[in-house]
TITIFI-411843 format. One line per 3 residues: number of its first residue (from 1); their letters; for each residue x, y, z of C-alpha. Coordinates in Angstrom, 2 decimals. Layout:
BEGIN
NUM = A = X,Y,Z ~ ...
This chain:
BEGIN
1 = MTS = 297.88,28.15,3.17 ~ 300.47,25.23,4.63 ~ 300.55,24.34,8.01
4 = ETA = 304.04,26.38,8.92 ~ 302.07,29.65,7.40 ~ 299.25,29.03,9.86
7 = ESP = 301.41,28.79,12.63 ~ 303.72,31.27,11.93 ~ 301.73,34.33,13.80
10 = IAA = 301.94,32.13,16.99 ~ 305.14,30.47,16.95 ~ 307.40,33.43,17.61
13 = DLV = 309.90,31.94,19.84 ~ 313.17,31.23,17.76 ~ 314.37,28.59,19.60
16 = DER = 311.26,26.25,18.51 ~ 312.55,23.07,18.30 ~ 310.63,22.82,14.98
19 = LIG = 313.55,24.67,13.45 ~ 315.48,21.89,13.66 ~ 313.97,19.60,10.92
22 = RGG = 314.73,16.89,8.76 ~ 318.25,18.58,7.87 ~ 318.90,17.83,11.47
25 = VTG = 321.15,20.67,13.41 ~ 322.27,22.19,9.94 ~ 318.70,22.13,8.62
28 = GAR = 317.97,23.90,11.64 ~ 320.17,26.62,11.41 ~ 319.56,27.12,8.30
31 = SLW = 315.85,27.76,8.72 ~ 316.47,29.72,11.69 ~ 318.68,32.04,9.51
34 = NRI = 315.88,32.15,6.81 ~ 313.45,33.12,9.44 ~ 315.49,35.89,10.98
37 = RGG = 315.81,37.26,7.35 ~ 312.15,37.07,6.62 ~ 311.48,39.04,9.95
40 = DLG = 310.40,36.69,12.09 ~ 312.82,37.69,15.20 ~ 310.37,36.30,17.71
43 = MLP = 312.10,37.47,21.26 ~ 315.82,37.06,20.27 ~ 316.14,40.84,20.35
46 = VII = 315.21,41.60,23.93 ~ 317.03,38.39,25.05 ~ 320.10,39.68,23.60
49 = GLI = 319.18,43.02,24.68 ~ 318.78,41.79,28.53 ~ 322.31,40.03,28.31
52 = VIS = 324.06,42.78,26.83 ~ 322.71,45.17,29.83 ~ 323.40,42.67,32.41
55 = LVF = 327.29,42.34,31.05 ~ 327.30,46.28,30.76 ~ 326.42,46.63,34.36
58 = YAM = 328.10,43.95,35.57 ~ 331.10,45.37,34.34 ~ 330.26,48.49,35.97
61 = EPI = 329.27,47.55,39.40 ~ 329.71,43.50,39.82 ~ 327.08,43.46,42.61
64 = FLS = 324.69,43.90,39.85 ~ 324.64,40.42,39.22 ~ 324.62,39.01,42.83
67 = SRN = 321.84,36.51,43.68 ~ 320.26,39.17,46.41 ~ 320.36,41.76,43.53
70 = LVS = 318.43,39.46,41.10 ~ 315.95,38.51,44.01 ~ 315.03,41.69,44.35
73 = ITQ = 314.44,42.69,40.70 ~ 312.33,39.58,39.94 ~ 310.35,41.02,43.16
76 = FAA = 309.77,44.11,42.06 ~ 309.33,43.48,38.21 ~ 306.08,41.13,38.92
79 = PVG = 303.32,43.62,39.89 ~ 303.90,45.87,36.88 ~ 304.68,42.77,34.62
82 = IIA = 301.69,41.22,35.41 ~ 299.78,44.55,34.40 ~ 302.25,44.12,31.08
85 = LGI = 300.37,40.59,30.47 ~ 297.15,42.60,29.93 ~ 298.68,45.21,27.72
88 = VLV = 300.16,42.07,25.57 ~ 296.72,40.69,24.84 ~ 295.05,44.18,23.62
91 = LLL = 298.27,44.90,21.77 ~ 297.85,41.51,19.73 ~ 294.39,42.80,18.79
94 = GEI = 296.26,46.00,17.32 ~ 294.50,48.03,19.84 ~ 296.02,50.14,23.19
97 = DLS = 294.59,50.41,27.10 ~ 296.29,53.65,28.06 ~ 294.51,53.32,31.66
100 = VGS = 296.09,50.14,33.05 ~ 297.76,52.11,35.73 ~ 294.83,54.10,36.84
103 = VSG = 292.70,51.10,37.08 ~ 295.73,49.21,39.15 ~ 295.30,51.91,41.43
106 = MAA = 291.61,52.55,41.62 ~ 291.27,48.81,42.57 ~ 293.73,48.81,45.43
109 = AVM = 291.98,51.86,46.67 ~ 288.85,49.70,46.61 ~ 290.39,46.82,48.46
112 = AVV = 291.99,49.16,50.81 ~ 288.95,50.78,52.03 ~ 286.81,47.47,52.17
115 = VVR = 289.60,45.72,54.47 ~ 290.68,48.86,56.57 ~ 287.75,51.24,56.82
118 = QGH = 285.14,48.89,56.29 ~ 287.06,46.15,58.79 ~ 286.07,42.99,56.31
121 = DMA = 288.37,39.86,55.72 ~ 291.11,40.65,53.20 ~ 289.45,38.04,50.60
124 = LGL = 286.14,40.24,50.44 ~ 288.61,43.28,50.03 ~ 290.64,41.30,46.98
127 = VAG = 287.35,40.10,45.18 ~ 286.01,43.95,45.19 ~ 289.48,44.94,43.72
130 = ILS = 289.35,42.35,41.26 ~ 285.72,43.18,40.31 ~ 286.10,46.64,39.73
133 = GLA = 288.81,46.16,37.13 ~ 286.49,43.92,35.26 ~ 283.84,46.18,35.42
136 = VGL = 286.10,48.80,33.67 ~ 286.84,45.96,31.26 ~ 283.21,45.23,30.34
139 = FYA = 282.63,49.01,30.28 ~ 285.43,49.70,27.31 ~ 283.91,46.64,25.37
142 = ILY = 280.53,48.35,25.56 ~ 282.34,51.67,24.12 ~ 284.26,49.25,21.57
145 = NAF = 281.42,47.22,20.05 ~ 278.31,49.32,20.44 ~ 279.67,53.00,20.17
148 = GIP = 283.06,52.26,18.14 ~ 285.00,54.62,19.95 ~ 288.65,53.52,19.45
151 = SFV = 290.75,51.80,22.18 ~ 293.18,54.98,22.39 ~ 290.30,57.69,22.95
154 = FSL = 288.74,55.74,25.63 ~ 291.37,54.28,27.60 ~ 292.87,58.16,27.32
157 = AGL = 289.81,59.16,29.15 ~ 289.73,56.21,31.46 ~ 293.60,57.25,32.33
160 = LGF = 292.12,60.04,33.53 ~ 288.79,59.21,34.92 ~ 289.90,56.24,37.37
163 = EGV = 292.66,58.63,38.27 ~ 289.88,60.80,39.84 ~ 288.30,57.68,41.20
166 = LYL = 291.26,56.81,42.95 ~ 291.26,60.10,44.84 ~ 287.73,59.50,45.36
169 = VLG = 287.42,56.16,47.14 ~ 290.60,57.40,49.29 ~ 288.74,60.53,50.44
172 = KEG = 290.71,63.26,52.12 ~ 293.00,61.34,53.94 ~ 294.84,60.09,50.56
175 = SIN = 296.43,57.35,51.73 ~ 295.77,53.68,53.68 ~ 297.96,51.55,55.23
178 = LPE = 297.05,47.81,54.79 ~ 297.28,45.38,57.86 ~ 300.85,43.66,57.69
181 = GSN = 299.48,41.01,59.53 ~ 297.34,39.74,56.75 ~ 298.46,36.32,54.68
184 = FVQ = 298.11,38.52,51.76 ~ 300.87,40.75,52.54 ~ 302.78,38.30,54.22
187 = YVR = 303.04,36.12,50.81 ~ 303.53,38.72,48.85 ~ 306.36,40.96,50.44
190 = YEY = 307.84,38.34,52.77 ~ 307.68,34.71,51.60 ~ 309.52,32.93,49.59
193 = LPQ = 309.33,29.17,47.96 ~ 310.97,26.49,49.87 ~ 314.54,25.41,48.44
196 = GAA = 313.50,21.90,48.01 ~ 309.98,22.95,46.14 ~ 311.49,25.05,44.43
199 = YAL = 313.81,22.15,42.53 ~ 310.74,20.27,42.30 ~ 309.15,22.48,40.56
202 = VVL = 311.85,23.26,37.97 ~ 311.97,19.78,37.52 ~ 308.54,19.23,36.67
205 = LSV = 308.19,22.26,34.60 ~ 310.89,20.35,32.11 ~ 308.91,17.09,32.27
208 = GYL = 305.98,18.75,31.13 ~ 307.46,20.96,28.41 ~ 308.73,17.38,26.87
211 = TSR = 305.57,15.73,27.41 ~ 303.44,18.36,25.72 ~ 306.00,18.94,22.82
214 = SLA = 305.84,14.86,22.55 ~ 301.95,14.95,22.64 ~ 302.31,17.74,19.81
217 = SRS = 304.38,15.85,17.71 ~ 302.07,12.87,17.87 ~ 299.20,15.19,16.96
220 = RER = 301.00,16.65,13.87 ~ 301.72,12.82,12.90 ~ 297.90,12.14,13.22
223 = AGL = 296.86,15.01,11.22 ~ 299.39,14.26,8.20 ~ 301.91,17.01,9.24
226 = SSL = 306.05,16.30,9.40 ~ 306.57,15.51,13.41 ~ 308.93,17.41,15.39
229 = WMP = 312.56,16.17,15.67 ~ 312.76,14.90,18.82 ~ 316.27,14.81,19.20
232 = GVL = 315.85,18.63,19.34 ~ 312.78,18.27,21.87 ~ 315.25,16.71,24.23
235 = IKA = 317.98,19.38,23.77 ~ 316.02,22.25,24.56 ~ 314.43,20.23,27.77
238 = GLM = 317.79,19.35,28.51 ~ 318.89,23.28,28.47 ~ 315.70,24.18,30.10
241 = LVG = 316.44,22.21,32.90 ~ 319.74,22.88,33.49 ~ 319.30,26.63,33.01
244 = LLF = 316.36,26.38,35.50 ~ 318.38,24.44,38.03 ~ 321.21,26.60,37.93
247 = ATY = 319.17,29.95,38.48 ~ 317.45,27.98,41.25 ~ 320.69,27.33,43.13
250 = YLY = 322.24,30.45,42.36 ~ 319.05,32.61,43.67 ~ 318.71,30.32,47.20
253 = IDR = 322.27,31.88,47.65 ~ 319.98,34.68,49.03 ~ 316.17,34.19,49.65
256 = GWG = 315.50,32.32,46.19 ~ 312.32,32.43,44.23 ~ 309.53,34.93,46.01
259 = YLW = 305.78,33.40,45.67 ~ 305.01,36.30,43.88 ~ 307.29,36.02,41.39
262 = VFF = 306.35,32.26,40.88 ~ 302.96,33.41,40.67 ~ 303.64,35.97,37.83
265 = VLL = 305.51,33.25,35.73 ~ 302.50,30.66,36.26 ~ 300.23,33.48,34.81
268 = VMI = 302.12,33.90,32.01 ~ 302.43,30.17,31.57 ~ 298.60,30.20,31.47
271 = VDF = 297.98,33.17,29.30 ~ 300.88,31.42,26.68 ~ 298.73,28.04,27.03
274 = ALR = 295.65,29.71,26.34 ~ 296.91,32.13,23.14 ~ 298.60,29.36,21.41
277 = RTT = 296.90,26.09,22.20 ~ 293.07,27.29,22.76 ~ 290.56,28.63,19.98
280 = WGR = 290.43,31.49,21.67 ~ 293.90,32.38,21.43 ~ 293.90,31.74,17.42
283 = HVF = 291.03,33.85,17.25 ~ 293.00,36.72,19.16 ~ 296.03,36.31,16.71
286 = AIG = 293.64,35.95,13.54 ~ 291.92,39.56,14.36 ~ 295.10,40.95,15.00
289 = GSE = 296.21,40.06,11.59 ~ 293.29,41.45,9.64 ~ 289.65,41.98,11.53
292 = DAA = 287.85,41.85,8.22 ~ 289.34,38.27,7.24 ~ 288.77,36.85,10.89
295 = RRA = 284.82,38.35,10.33 ~ 284.66,36.39,6.98 ~ 286.18,33.28,8.77
298 = GIK = 283.02,33.32,11.10 ~ 285.05,34.62,13.99 ~ 283.19,36.05,16.92
301 = VGR = 285.14,39.27,16.76 ~ 283.02,41.13,19.36 ~ 283.13,38.49,21.84
304 = TYV = 287.22,38.30,21.57 ~ 287.35,41.86,21.94 ~ 285.08,42.03,25.32
307 = SVF = 287.35,39.01,26.53 ~ 290.43,40.64,26.09 ~ 289.40,44.30,27.30
310 = VMC = 288.19,42.57,30.50 ~ 291.15,40.35,30.74 ~ 293.30,43.40,30.74
313 = STL = 291.99,45.18,32.99 ~ 291.61,42.64,35.55 ~ 294.84,41.98,34.97
316 = AAL = 295.74,45.70,36.02 ~ 293.63,45.55,38.89 ~ 295.60,42.54,40.12
319 = GGL = 298.69,44.17,39.54 ~ 297.63,46.88,41.82 ~ 296.47,44.58,44.50
322 = LAA = 300.05,42.97,44.54 ~ 301.75,46.73,44.16 ~ 299.74,47.80,47.16
325 = AQV = 301.04,44.82,49.22 ~ 304.30,45.02,48.28 ~ 304.47,48.26,49.97
328 = TSV = 301.83,47.63,52.56 ~ 299.67,51.02,51.75 ~ 297.61,52.48,49.16
331 = SQS = 297.80,56.02,48.21 ~ 297.16,58.61,45.72 ~ 300.29,57.92,43.76
334 = SGT = 299.42,53.98,43.51 ~ 299.38,53.02,39.68 ~ 300.61,56.54,38.62
337 = GDT = 303.18,57.85,37.79 ~ 305.33,55.84,35.17 ~ 303.15,52.77,35.67
340 = NLT = 301.12,53.12,32.33 ~ 304.52,53.68,30.66 ~ 306.49,50.62,32.13
343 = AIA = 303.41,48.09,31.08 ~ 303.49,49.39,27.66 ~ 307.14,49.57,27.12
346 = AAV = 307.53,46.37,28.97 ~ 305.21,44.63,26.45 ~ 306.82,46.08,23.14
349 = IGG = 310.25,45.94,24.39 ~ 309.66,42.01,25.07 ~ 308.36,41.37,21.39
352 = TSL = 304.72,42.29,21.23 ~ 304.12,44.18,17.74 ~ 302.20,47.38,18.07
355 = FGG = 300.95,46.23,14.85 ~ 299.15,43.53,15.92 ~ 298.85,39.66,15.77
358 = RGS = 302.40,38.87,16.44 ~ 303.80,38.49,20.19 ~ 304.07,36.44,23.49
361 = AWS = 302.91,36.32,26.63 ~ 306.49,35.57,27.32 ~ 306.78,39.26,26.34
364 = ALL = 305.71,40.88,29.58 ~ 307.91,38.94,31.56 ~ 311.43,39.70,29.60
367 = GIL = 310.15,43.04,28.77 ~ 309.77,43.77,32.60 ~ 312.92,42.29,33.37
370 = VLK = 315.00,44.47,30.99 ~ 313.09,47.60,32.69 ~ 313.77,46.64,36.29
373 = AIQ = 317.39,45.72,35.00 ~ 318.15,49.07,33.60 ~ 316.50,50.67,36.81
376 = SGL = 318.47,48.67,39.08 ~ 321.75,49.27,37.17 ~ 321.62,52.81,37.03
379 = NMV = 320.72,53.08,40.74 ~ 323.63,51.18,41.50 ~ 325.96,53.09,39.49
382 = GVD = 324.45,56.32,41.39 ~ 322.73,57.50,38.21 ~ 319.66,59.67,39.00
385 = SSS = 316.84,57.28,38.06 ~ 314.28,60.07,38.28 ~ 315.60,61.45,34.82
388 = VRL = 318.08,59.40,33.23 ~ 315.77,55.84,33.83 ~ 312.96,57.43,32.02
391 = IVT = 315.22,58.78,29.02 ~ 317.06,55.36,28.81 ~ 313.58,53.76,28.96
394 = GGV = 312.33,55.76,26.27 ~ 315.25,54.89,24.23 ~ 314.61,51.23,24.53
397 = LLL = 311.30,51.39,23.91 ~ 312.07,53.81,20.55 ~ 314.40,51.27,19.45
400 = AVA = 312.15,48.42,20.20 ~ 309.58,49.78,18.09 ~ 312.40,50.28,15.18
403 = VDS = 313.00,46.84,15.21 ~ 309.35,45.94,14.94 ~ 309.10,48.10,12.26
406 = KAR = 311.90,46.92,10.00 ~ 311.01,43.34,10.97 ~ 307.28,44.27,9.84
409 = QAR = 308.58,45.53,6.31 ~ 310.69,42.39,5.87 ~ 308.33,39.87,6.58
412 = ESS = 305.76,42.01,3.82 ~ 308.54,42.17,1.54 ~ 309.58,38.43,1.95
415 = GRG = 305.36,37.72,1.77 ~ 305.49,39.49,-1.80 ~ 308.38,37.74,-3.04
């Protein structure tokens, strides 16, 4: 197996500078086209889709791309996006978790009861909520590893069961209002990163990317592999810096980057690093590609399943806590409704394969932006979001799965060729 083949399940980003190889820009374009023909679409479809959606709604209602609306989209996208991040992980294994919405609502209810009804500090309530999600993940891992119950079955049971736990925890009143004076609620709902700090963070991210790519290139050279084309790295880093600086300038015409959104992006970056740069991440992709092959390679498959189920449920709990702080209350509708649909759809629409082994942490971010953009745009043009939005979301999800399926067929055909 060549080094390029070994990295292909992970390097799904089609703007990877490695595409600009020995032939310079021309060779990079040729390599990019060959990868697209081979079914390695990466996140290209969702990026194009997000651009098209934005242009269509802008043509119908120019205020759609206003600074104020874009800030609102990012803020409301973050909690469910964090839940979708956990879905990305289980999908990479070729599994599914249908209960993330119920788990998020249950965790929020646990936090609210500990803080409001029992009078404890918010920190203790947050810990209790997170631990409740972690316990669900461990429970699922036992069901999967010890009893061989399919994830579809036990998560469907969890969808029903943990919604019942939500009702039980809240009790007869059915809702709890969170104290708006708490720092947690303030930062989630009202606080935004200072503009100077936002610009500094953008520069730091771009410099960090350039540094990491340079170190990766030296590492490849020491391993006897072809190094990265550094002009391509510099071009990408420069485009990243310019794009982020403009986005920061434009969003600060209104409120700017919310702490909630920044937290979500940092989580995505951490998970992306873990998937791409750690042994654990390579194991996740290997198991999703072929569990039998992973076992024969000596990978501890059971342990990896435990870690992924725990992370998925913990991220679901975290998303539920942030959603509760955003609306300053927990009720019997918390985490229910279309939360599961939105989280799973975001992961799939963002480019994570339902067949396992292919995807990226950035799928959660791009996918939830697509769905929230659709919701915001439909609301602006006066369309009933409770009906048409679900129809449109279902259609977009079906299209994403169809693209994924055709790409998978192209990869298999290319592999046989």
